[in-house]
DRENDO-1510 file (C-alpha; in Angstrom, 1 decimal, always signed):
<recs>
REC; n; res; u; v; w
REC; 1; UNK; -3.9; -1.8; +10.7 .
REC; 2; UNK; -4.9; -2.3; +7.1 .
REC; 3; UNK; -1.2; -2.1; +6.0 .
REC; 4; UNK; -0.3; -4.7; +8.6 .
REC; 5; UNK; -2.9; -7.1; +7.2 .
REC; 6; UNK; -1.4; -6.4; +3.6 .
REC; 7; UNK; +2.1; -7.2; +4.9 .
REC; 8; UNK; +1.0; -10.4; +6.5 .
REC; 9; UNK; -0.9; -11.4; +3.3 .
REC; 10; UNK; +2.1; -10.7; +1.3 .
REC; 11; UNK; +4.4; -12.8; +3.6 .
REC; 12; UNK; +1.8; -15.6; +3.3 .
REC; 13; UNK; +1.7; -15.4; -0.5 .
REC; 14; UNK; +5.5; -15.6; -0.8 .
REC; 15; UNK; +6.1; -18.4; +1.8 .
REC; 16; UNK; +3.2; -20.8; +1.7 .
REC; 17; UNK; +1.8; -23.0; -1.0 .
REC; 18; UNK; -1.4; -21.0; -1.6 .
REC; 19; UNK; -4.3; -22.4; -3.8 .
REC; 20; UNK; -4.8; -20.7; -7.2 .
REC; 21; UNK; -8.6; -20.3; -6.6 .
REC; 22; UNK; -11.0; -19.6; -3.8 .
REC; 23; UNK; -13.9; -21.9; -3.0 .
REC; 24; UNK; -16.4; -20.8; -0.4 .
REC; 25; UNK; -17.0; -24.4; +0.5 .
REC; 26; UNK; -13.3; -25.3; +1.0 .
REC; 27; UNK; -11.8; -23.3; +3.8 .
REC; 28; UNK; -8.3; -24.4; +2.8 .
REC; 29; UNK; -8.5; -22.4; -0.3 .
REC; 30; UNK; -9.2; -19.2; +1.4 .
REC; 31; UNK; -5.5; -18.5; +1.8 .
REC; 32; UNK; -5.7; -17.7; -1.9 .
REC; 33; UNK; -7.1; -14.4; -0.9 .
REC; 34; UNK; -3.5; -13.3; +0.0 .
REC; 35; UNK; -2.5; -13.5; -3.9 .
REC; 36; UNK; -2.3; -10.1; -5.5 .
REC; 37; UNK; -4.7; -8.3; -3.1 .
REC; 38; UNK; -2.0; -7.1; -0.6 .
REC; 39; UNK; -0.3; -5.2; -3.4 .
REC; 40; UNK; -3.6; -3.6; -4.4 .
REC; 41; UNK; -4.1; -2.6; -0.8 .
REC; 42; UNK; -0.6; -1.1; -0.7 .
REC; 43; UNK; -1.5; +1.1; -3.8 .
REC; 44; UNK; -4.8; +2.2; -2.3 .
REC; 45; UNK; -3.3; +3.0; +1.2 .
REC; 46; UNK; -0.4; +4.9; -0.5 .
REC; 47; UNK; -2.9; +7.3; -2.1 .
REC; 48; UNK; -4.7; +7.7; +1.4 .
REC; 49; UNK; -1.5; +8.5; +3.1 .
REC; 50; UNK; -0.5; +11.2; +0.5 .
REC; 51; UNK; -3.8; +12.9; +0.9 .
REC; 52; UNK; -3.6; +12.9; +4.6 .
REC; 53; UNK; -0.1; +14.1; +4.6 .
REC; 54; UNK; -0.9; +17.0; +2.1 .
REC; 55; UNK; -4.4; +18.0; +3.4 .
REC; 56; UNK; -3.1; +20.8; +5.6 .
REC; 57; UNK; -1.1; +22.3; +2.9 .
REC; 58; UNK; -4.0; +22.7; +0.4 .
REC; 59; UNK; -4.6; +26.2; +1.5 .
REC; 60; UNK; -1.2; +27.2; +2.7 .
REC; 61; UNK; +1.3; +29.4; +1.1 .
REC; 62; UNK; +3.4; +28.4; -2.0 .
REC; 63; UNK; +6.5; +27.7; +0.2 .
REC; 64; UNK; +4.5; +25.1; +2.1 .
REC; 65; UNK; +3.2; +23.6; -1.0 .
REC; 66; UNK; +6.7; +23.1; -2.5 .
REC; 67; UNK; +8.1; +21.7; +0.7 .
REC; 68; UNK; +5.5; +18.9; +0.8 .
REC; 69; UNK; +6.1; +18.2; -2.8 .
REC; 70; UNK; +9.9; +18.0; -2.1 .
REC; 71; UNK; +9.2; +15.6; +0.8 .
REC; 72; UNK; +7.2; +13.4; -1.7 .
REC; 73; UNK; +10.1; +13.3; -4.1 .
REC; 74; UNK; +12.7; +12.4; -1.6 .
REC; 75; UNK; +10.4; +9.9; +0.0 .
REC; 76; UNK; +9.7; +8.4; -3.5 .
REC; 77; UNK; +13.6; +8.4; -4.1 .
REC; 78; UNK; +14.3; +6.7; -0.8 .
REC; 79; UNK; +11.5; +3.9; -1.3 .
REC; 80; UNK; +12.6; +3.4; -5.0 .
REC; 81; UNK; +16.3; +3.0; -3.9 .
REC; 82; UNK; +15.4; +0.6; -1.2 .
REC; 83; UNK; +13.4; -1.5; -3.6 .
REC; 84; UNK; +16.3; -1.6; -5.9 .
REC; 85; UNK; +18.6; -2.8; -3.1 .
REC; 86; UNK; +16.1; -5.6; -2.3 .
REC; 87; UNK; +16.1; -6.6; -5.9 .
REC; 88; UNK; +19.8; -6.9; -6.0 .
REC; 89; UNK; +19.6; -9.4; -3.3 .
REC; 90; UNK; +18.3; -11.9; -5.8 .
REC; 91; UNK; +15.4; -13.3; -3.7 .
REC; 92; UNK; +13.3; -14.0; -6.9 .
REC; 93; UNK; +10.3; -12.2; -5.3 .
REC; 94; UNK; +8.6; -9.4; -7.3 .
REC; 95; UNK; +9.6; -6.4; -5.1 .
REC; 96; UNK; +6.8; -3.8; -4.8 .
REC; 97; UNK; +8.9; -0.9; -3.5 .
REC; 98; UNK; +10.3; +0.2; -6.8 .
REC; 99; UNK; +6.8; +0.8; -8.3 .
REC; 100; UNK; +5.6; +2.1; -4.9 .
REC; 101; UNK; +8.3; +4.7; -4.9 .
REC; 102; UNK; +7.7; +5.7; -8.5 .
REC; 103; UNK; +4.0; +6.4; -7.6 .
REC; 104; UNK; +5.1; +9.3; -5.5 .
REC; 105; UNK; +6.1; +11.2; -8.6 .
REC; 106; UNK; +2.5; +10.8; -10.0 .
REC; 107; UNK; +1.2; +12.0; -6.5 .
REC; 108; UNK; +3.0; +15.3; -6.8 .
REC; 109; UNK; +1.1; +16.0; -10.0 .
REC; 110; UNK; -2.2; +15.5; -8.2 .
REC; 111; UNK; -1.7; +17.7; -5.2 .
REC; 112; UNK; -4.3; +20.5; -5.5 .
REC; 113; UNK; -6.1; +18.7; -8.3 .
REC; 114; UNK; -10.0; +18.7; -7.8 .
REC; 115; UNK; -11.5; +15.6; -6.6 .
REC; 116; UNK; -13.9; +15.4; -9.5 .
REC; 117; UNK; -10.9; +15.4; -11.9 .
REC; 118; UNK; -9.0; +12.7; -10.0 .
REC; 119; UNK; -12.1; +10.5; -10.0 .
REC; 120; UNK; -12.4; +10.9; -13.7 .
REC; 121; UNK; -8.5; +10.1; -14.3 .
REC; 122; UNK; -8.8; +7.0; -12.1 .
REC; 123; UNK; -12.0; +5.8; -13.7 .
REC; 124; UNK; -10.7; +6.2; -17.2 .
REC; 125; UNK; -7.3; +4.6; -16.2 .
REC; 126; UNK; -9.0; +1.6; -14.7 .
REC; 127; UNK; -11.6; +0.8; -17.1 .
REC; 128; UNK; -10.0; +1.8; -20.4 .
REC; 129; UNK; -6.2; +1.5; -19.5 .
REC; 130; UNK; -5.8; -2.3; -19.8 .
REC; 131; UNK; -7.8; -2.5; -23.1 .
REC; 132; UNK; -6.0; +0.5; -24.7 .
REC; 133; UNK; -2.6; -0.9; -24.2 .
REC; 134; UNK; -3.7; -4.3; -25.3 .
REC; 135; UNK; -4.8; -2.7; -28.6 .
REC; 136; UNK; -1.5; -0.7; -28.8 .
REC; 137; UNK; +0.7; -3.8; -28.3 .
REC; 138; UNK; -1.4; -5.7; -31.1 .
REC; 139; UNK; -0.8; -2.7; -33.4 .
REC; 140; UNK; +2.9; -2.7; -32.6 .
REC; 141; UNK; +4.0; -6.3; -32.8 .
REC; 142; UNK; +7.3; -7.0; -30.8 .
REC; 143; UNK; +7.2; -3.7; -28.9 .
REC; 144; UNK; +9.3; -3.9; -25.8 .
REC; 145; UNK; +11.7; -2.1; -23.8 .
REC; 146; UNK; +12.6; -1.2; -20.2 .
REC; 147; UNK; +10.2; +1.7; -20.2 .
REC; 148; UNK; +7.2; -0.5; -21.4 .
REC; 149; UNK; +8.1; -3.2; -19.0 .
REC; 150; UNK; +8.3; -0.9; -16.0 .
REC; 151; UNK; +5.0; +0.8; -16.8 .
REC; 152; UNK; +2.8; -1.7; -18.3 .
REC; 153; UNK; +4.0; -5.2; -17.8 .
REC; 154; UNK; +5.2; -7.4; -15.0 .
REC; 155; UNK; +3.6; -8.4; -11.7 .
REC; 156; UNK; +3.1; -4.8; -10.5 .
REC; 157; UNK; +1.8; -2.7; -13.3 .
REC; 158; UNK; +1.9; +1.1; -13.2 .
REC; 159; UNK; -1.6; +1.4; -14.8 .
REC; 160; UNK; -3.1; -0.7; -12.1 .
REC; 161; UNK; -1.2; +1.0; -9.2 .
REC; 162; UNK; -1.7; +4.5; -10.5 .
REC; 163; UNK; -5.6; +4.2; -10.8 .
REC; 164; UNK; -5.7; +2.7; -7.3 .
REC; 165; UNK; -3.5; +5.2; -5.8 .
REC; 166; UNK; -5.8; +8.0; -7.2 .
REC; 167; UNK; -8.8; +6.2; -5.6 .
REC; 168; UNK; -6.9; +6.2; -2.3 .
REC; 169; UNK; -6.1; +10.1; -2.6 .
REC; 170; UNK; -9.9; +10.5; -3.0 .
REC; 171; UNK; -10.7; +8.4; +0.1 .
REC; 172; UNK; -8.0; +10.4; +1.9 .
REC; 173; UNK; -9.9; +13.6; +1.3 .
REC; 174; UNK; -13.1; +12.6; +3.1 .
REC; 175; UNK; -13.6; +12.6; +6.8 .
REC; 176; UNK; -12.5; +9.3; +7.9 .
REC; 177; UNK; -13.5; +10.1; +11.5 .
REC; 178; UNK; -17.1; +9.7; +10.6 .
REC; 179; UNK; -18.7; +6.3; +11.0 .
REC; 180; UNK; -21.3; +7.2; +8.4 .
REC; 181; UNK; -18.6; +7.9; +5.8 .
REC; 182; UNK; -16.8; +4.7; +6.7 .
REC; 183; UNK; -19.9; +2.5; +6.4 .
REC; 184; UNK; -20.8; +4.2; +3.1 .
REC; 185; UNK; -17.3; +3.6; +1.8 .
REC; 186; UNK; -17.5; +0.0; +3.0 .
REC; 187; UNK; -20.7; -0.5; +1.1 .
REC; 188; UNK; -19.4; +1.0; -2.1 .
REC; 189; UNK; -16.3; -1.1; -1.9 .
REC; 190; UNK; -18.5; -4.2; -1.4 .
REC; 191; UNK; -20.8; -3.4; -4.3 .
REC; 192; UNK; -18.0; -2.9; -6.9 .
REC; 193; UNK; -16.1; -5.8; -5.6 .
REC; 194; UNK; -19.1; -8.1; -6.1 .
REC; 195; UNK; -19.5; -6.7; -9.6 .
REC; 196; UNK; -15.8; -7.0; -10.6 .
REC; 197; UNK; -15.4; -10.5; -9.2 .
REC; 198; UNK; -18.7; -11.8; -10.5 .
REC; 199; UNK; -17.9; -10.8; -14.0 .
REC; 200; UNK; -14.3; -11.9; -13.7 .
REC; 201; UNK; -15.2; -15.4; -12.3 .
REC; 202; UNK; -17.7; -16.0; -15.1 .
REC; 203; UNK; -15.2; -15.1; -17.7 .
REC; 204; UNK; -12.2; -16.9; -16.1 .
REC; 205; UNK; -14.3; -20.0; -15.5 .
REC; 206; UNK; -15.1; -20.0; -19.2 .
REC; 207; UNK; -11.5; -19.6; -20.2 .
REC; 208; UNK; -10.5; -22.5; -17.9 .
REC; 209; UNK; -13.1; -24.7; -19.3 .
REC; 210; UNK; -12.0; -23.9; -22.9 .
REC; 211; UNK; -8.4; -24.8; -22.0 .
REC; 212; UNK; -9.5; -28.0; -20.5 .
REC; 213; UNK; -11.7; -28.9; -23.4 .
REC; 214; UNK; -8.8; -28.4; -25.9 .
REC; 215; UNK; -10.4; -25.3; -27.5 .
REC; 216; UNK; -8.3; -22.6; -28.7 .
REC; 217; UNK; -6.9; -20.6; -25.9 .
REC; 218; UNK; -4.8; -17.6; -26.6 .
REC; 219; UNK; -3.8; -16.2; -23.3 .
REC; 220; UNK; -0.2; -16.9; -22.5 .
REC; 221; UNK; +2.1; -15.9; -19.6 .
REC; 222; UNK; +1.1; -14.8; -16.1 .
REC; 223; UNK; +0.0; -11.6; -14.8 .
REC; 224; UNK; +0.0; -8.3; -16.8 .
REC; 225; UNK; +2.4; -9.7; -19.3 .
REC; 226; UNK; -0.5; -10.5; -21.6 .
REC; 227; UNK; +0.0; -6.9; -22.5 .
REC; 228; UNK; +1.9; -7.8; -25.8 .
REC; 229; UNK; +5.1; -9.7; -25.8 .
REC; 230; UNK; +3.8; -13.0; -24.2 .
REC; 231; UNK; +0.7; -13.1; -26.2 .
REC; 232; UNK; +0.1; -14.2; -29.9 .
REC; 233; UNK; +0.1; -10.6; -31.2 .
REC; 234; UNK; -2.3; -10.1; -33.9 .
REC; 235; UNK; -3.6; -13.6; -33.8 .
REC; 236; UNK; -6.5; -13.0; -31.4 .
REC; 237; UNK; -7.0; -9.3; -30.7 .
REC; 238; UNK; -10.6; -9.6; -29.6 .
REC; 239; UNK; -9.8; -12.5; -27.2 .
REC; 240; UNK; -6.9; -10.6; -25.7 .
REC; 241; UNK; -9.0; -7.4; -25.3 .
REC; 242; UNK; -11.8; -9.4; -23.7 .
REC; 243; UNK; -9.1; -10.8; -21.2 .
REC; 244; UNK; -7.7; -7.2; -20.6 .
REC; 245; UNK; -11.2; -6.2; -19.5 .
REC; 246; UNK; -13.0; -9.2; -18.2 .
REC; 247; UNK; -10.5; -11.2; -16.3 .
REC; 248; UNK; -10.0; -11.0; -12.5 .
REC; 249; UNK; -7.0; -13.2; -12.1 .
REC; 250; UNK; -4.6; -11.8; -9.5 .
REC; 251; UNK; -1.8; -9.8; -11.0 .
REC; 252; UNK; -3.5; -9.8; -14.4 .
REC; 253; UNK; -3.6; -6.1; -14.5 .
REC; 254; UNK; -7.2; -6.3; -16.1 .
REC; 255; UNK; -10.1; -4.0; -15.5 .
REC; 256; UNK; -12.1; -6.4; -13.4 .
REC; 257; UNK; -9.1; -7.2; -11.1 .
REC; 258; UNK; -8.7; -3.6; -10.5 .
REC; 259; UNK; -12.4; -3.2; -9.7 .
REC; 260; UNK; -12.8; -6.4; -7.8 .
REC; 261; UNK; -9.6; -6.3; -5.8 .
REC; 262; UNK; -9.9; -2.5; -5.5 .
REC; 263; UNK; -13.4; -2.8; -3.9 .
REC; 264; UNK; -12.0; -5.6; -1.7 .
REC; 265; UNK; -9.1; -3.4; -0.4 .
REC; 266; UNK; -11.6; -0.4; +0.2 .
REC; 267; UNK; -13.8; -2.8; +2.3 .
REC; 268; UNK; -10.7; -3.8; +4.4 .
REC; 269; UNK; -9.5; -0.3; +4.9 .
REC; 270; UNK; -12.9; +1.1; +6.0 .
REC; 271; UNK; -13.6; -1.9; +8.2 .
REC; 272; UNK; -10.2; -1.6; +9.9 .
REC; 273; UNK; -10.7; +2.0; +10.6 .
REC; 274; UNK; -14.2; +1.3; +12.1 .
REC; 275; UNK; -12.7; -1.5; +14.3 .
REC; 276; UNK; -10.1; +0.8; +15.6 .
REC; 277; UNK; -12.8; +3.3; +16.8 .
REC; 278; UNK; -14.0; +0.7; +19.4 .
REC; 279; UNK; -11.4; -2.1; +19.6 .
REC; 280; UNK; -8.1; -0.3; +19.0 .
REC; 281; UNK; -6.1; -1.7; +21.9 .
REC; 282; UNK; -6.7; -5.3; +20.7 .
REC; 283; UNK; -5.0; -4.7; +17.4 .
REC; 284; UNK; -2.1; -2.5; +18.5 .
REC; 285; UNK; +0.5; -5.4; +17.5 .
REC; 286; UNK; -1.0; -5.5; +14.0 .
REC; 287; UNK; -1.1; -1.7; +13.8 .
REC; 288; UNK; +2.6; -1.5; +14.7 .
REC; 289; UNK; +3.4; -3.7; +11.8 .
REC; 290; UNK; +1.5; -1.4; +9.4 .
REC; 291; UNK; +3.2; +1.8; +10.9 .
REC; 292; UNK; +6.6; +0.3; +9.8 .
REC; 293; UNK; +5.8; -1.0; +6.4 .
REC; 294; UNK; +9.4; -0.5; +5.0 .
REC; 295; UNK; +11.2; -2.1; +7.9 .
REC; 296; UNK; +8.5; -4.9; +7.9 .
REC; 297; UNK; +8.9; -5.5; +4.2 .
REC; 298; UNK; +12.8; -5.4; +4.5 .
REC; 299; UNK; +12.7; -8.1; +7.2 .
REC; 300; UNK; +10.5; -10.2; +5.1 .
REC; 301; UNK; +12.6; -10.1; +1.9 .
REC; 302; UNK; +15.9; -10.5; +3.6 .
REC; 303; UNK; +14.7; -13.4; +5.8 .
REC; 304; UNK; +13.2; -15.0; +2.7 .
REC; 305; UNK; +16.5; -14.8; +0.8 .
REC; 306; UNK; +18.5; -16.1; +3.6 .
REC; 307; UNK; +16.3; -19.0; +4.1 .
REC; 308; UNK; +15.5; -19.9; +0.6 .
REC; 309; UNK; +18.8; -18.8; -1.1 .
REC; 310; UNK; +18.9; -16.7; -4.3 .
REC; 311; UNK; +16.2; -17.4; -6.6 .
REC; 312; UNK; +15.1; -20.5; -4.7 .
REC; 313; UNK; +11.5; -21.2; -3.5 .
REC; 314; UNK; +9.8; -23.9; -1.6 .
REC; 315; UNK; +6.7; -23.7; +0.6 .
REC; 316; UNK; +7.5; -23.4; +4.1 .
REC; 317; UNK; +5.2; -22.8; +7.2 .
REC; 318; UNK; +8.3; -22.4; +9.4 .
REC; 319; UNK; +9.6; -19.6; +7.2 .
REC; 320; UNK; +6.2; -17.8; +7.4 .
REC; 321; UNK; +5.9; -18.2; +11.1 .
REC; 322; UNK; +9.5; -16.9; +11.9 .
REC; 323; UNK; +9.1; -13.9; +9.6 .
REC; 324; UNK; +5.8; -12.9; +11.0 .
REC; 325; UNK; +7.2; -13.4; +14.6 .
REC; 326; UNK; +10.5; -11.4; +13.8 .
REC; 327; UNK; +8.5; -8.5; +12.2 .
REC; 328; UNK; +6.1; -8.4; +15.1 .
REC; 329; UNK; +8.9; -8.4; +17.6 .
REC; 330; UNK; +11.0; -5.7; +15.9 .
REC; 331; UNK; +8.1; -3.4; +15.1 .
REC; 332; UNK; +6.8; -3.7; +18.7 .
REC; 333; UNK; +10.2; -2.9; +20.1 .
REC; 334; UNK; +10.8; +0.2; +18.0 .
REC; 335; UNK; +7.2; +1.3; +18.6 .
REC; 336; UNK; +7.7; +1.3; +22.3 .
REC; 337; UNK; +11.0; +3.2; +21.9 .
REC; 338; UNK; +10.5; +5.6; +19.0 .
REC; 339; UNK; +7.1; +5.0; +17.4 .
REC; 340; UNK; +8.9; +4.5; +14.1 .
REC; 341; UNK; +10.9; +1.7; +12.5 .
REC; 342; UNK; +14.6; +2.1; +11.7 .
REC; 343; UNK; +14.0; +2.5; +7.9 .
REC; 344; UNK; +11.1; +4.9; +8.6 .
REC; 345; UNK; +13.5; +7.1; +10.8 .
REC; 346; UNK; +16.2; +6.9; +8.2 .
REC; 347; UNK; +13.7; +7.9; +5.5 .
REC; 348; UNK; +12.4; +10.8; +7.7 .
REC; 349; UNK; +16.0; +12.0; +8.2 .
REC; 350; UNK; +17.0; +11.6; +4.6 .
REC; 351; UNK; +13.9; +13.9; +3.7 .
REC; 352; UNK; +14.6; +16.6; +6.4 .
REC; 353; UNK; +18.3; +16.9; +5.4 .
REC; 354; UNK; +17.6; +16.8; +1.6 .
REC; 355; UNK; +15.1; +19.7; +2.0 .
REC; 356; UNK; +17.1; +21.9; +4.4 .
REC; 357; UNK; +20.3; +21.1; +2.3 .
REC; 358; UNK; +22.2; +19.7; +5.2 .
</recs>
């Protein structure tokens, strides 16, 4: 269900003219919640899925552990390849599947690692990662390359996704059938979300006012690309470090975005699980979309490309409506037949044949 919400939010952000900022007094601005946060939810849910899938193998024999690790490798390869195919279509959208697939390689390294250690890794990555790499890029002017771009720059930064995936793995290790655990999880997510967004809003508002008043404003580029090549390297290292830590702008890759949007994602996930305990039958259509994320995402990107053309974009409620309807119809049909979408079935078949060598 939470993944279904993330997919709908992503379609909304890609097809509608969404405001840049959310105002509690302006209901029309609430659509801005779909910017950046669905991707954060995907990263968190991927970690939860990995922990749930590998939980029964933690105490099993070596052969069982190797099999689950291989399944994660092949799943990552399949998702990564699908992401590359969608990028080749030239939709102009930032495709999440390439990074999504790469995360599975990190997940393999964390199977069997103590929860305390994963908590330390995720905290250090989220809190110090953006600042550390901002400093590195300032010390190495002009540093760029495909590896750097893949890991630290662009709309979907590895540093953001890896920290959230690790948090998801921690969540997946607790008993998610316990209402008490879910309420505690919701409260925790709410608290850190308020902290992250409060600090981020204060800082981003100050930056905005400075830019309007004509004061020196060093931030350049959109999203995590302030890590180096799109900023004035060496000119305002303190300002860019502050931005890397304090900003909460969507896709900024900053610490407060990770904390704020990560906490928001935790709230949504825990709330969805709690709701399904009591009202599951009312949300089956939404849940079917979330059960077929690859198929749903493929439908969204291909319909977007056909409607808008290569590299084109103009806001269209018609495209949003028909995309959601098509995703809902396809997911409902395949759920009633096989409980899996066509791409999910293909991925499972690929994993089985690759592991068995057939």
